[in-house]
VEXVEX-453736 format. One line per field, with one value per residue (C-alpha): residue in one letter; x, y, z. Coordinates in steps of 0.25 Angstrom, whole numbers, plus 5000, padded with zeros to 4 digits. Each point is the difference from the previous one (the first is absolute). Layout:
! VEXVEX-453736
type: c(A,...)
c1: c(X,...)
c2: c(Y,...)
c3: c(Z,...)
***
This chain:
! VEXVEX-453736
type: c(M,H,R,S,N,D,P,L,H,G,V,T,L,E,K,M,V,T,F,L,S,M,H,Y,G,W,K,K,L,G,E,L,I,E,I,N,C,F,R,S,N,P,S,I,K,S,S,L,T,F,L,R,R,T,P,W,A,R,Q,K,V,E,E,L,Y,L,K,S,V,V,K,K,N)
c1: c(5537,5000,4988,5000,4990,5000,4986,5005,5011,5001,4989,5006,4996,4996,4990,4994,4998,4994,4991,4995,4998,4991,4993,4997,5002,5009,4990,4997,5015,5003,4990,5005,5014,5001,5012,5001,5005,4986,4992,5007,5001,5002,5008,5007,5013,5000,4995,5011,5011,4994,4997,5015,5005,4990,5001,4988,4991,5004,4997,4986,4998,5006,4990,4988,5004,5001,4986,4994,5006,4995,4986,4999,5004)
c2: c(5494,5007,4999,5004,5010,4993,4993,4990,4996,4985,4997,4992,5002,4986,5003,5012,4993,4988,5010,5008,4987,4994,5013,5005,4988,5000,5005,5012,5002,5001,5010,5008,5000,4998,4990,4987,4992,5002,4998,4990,4986,5007,4993,5004,4995,5007,5013,5000,4998,5012,5009,4998,5005,5011,5011,5008,4988,4996,5014,4999,4987,5006,5012,4991,4991,5012,5005,4986,4997,5014,4998,4986,5005)
c3: c(6102,4987,4992,4985,4995,4987,4999,4991,5009,5002,4988,4989,4986,5000,5012,4992,4987,5007,5009,4988,4991,5011,5003,4986,4992,4987,4991,5009,5003,4985,4999,5011,4996,4985,4999,4992,5012,5006,4987,4992,5007,5014,5011,5013,4995,4986,5006,5010,4989,4992,5012,5005,4987,4998,5011,4994,5001,5013,5005,4995,5007,5013,4999,4997,5012,5009,4996,5001,5014,5005,4994,5006,5014)
***
């Protein structure tokens, strides 16, 4: 069986945003990643819409998710 070396393999963007918002809270998440979808009336749905259209912001979310999961384990 082939196993991917990508640490994000099988992790959806929704799962990352949900984890980060629960782990840090929206206020802290908006401080860590300075984007309006985390600062102004944040929600999972609005964040996903923005992140799916904005590669640089998605990359920041992925990086923070990886750091947070490693730190948690």
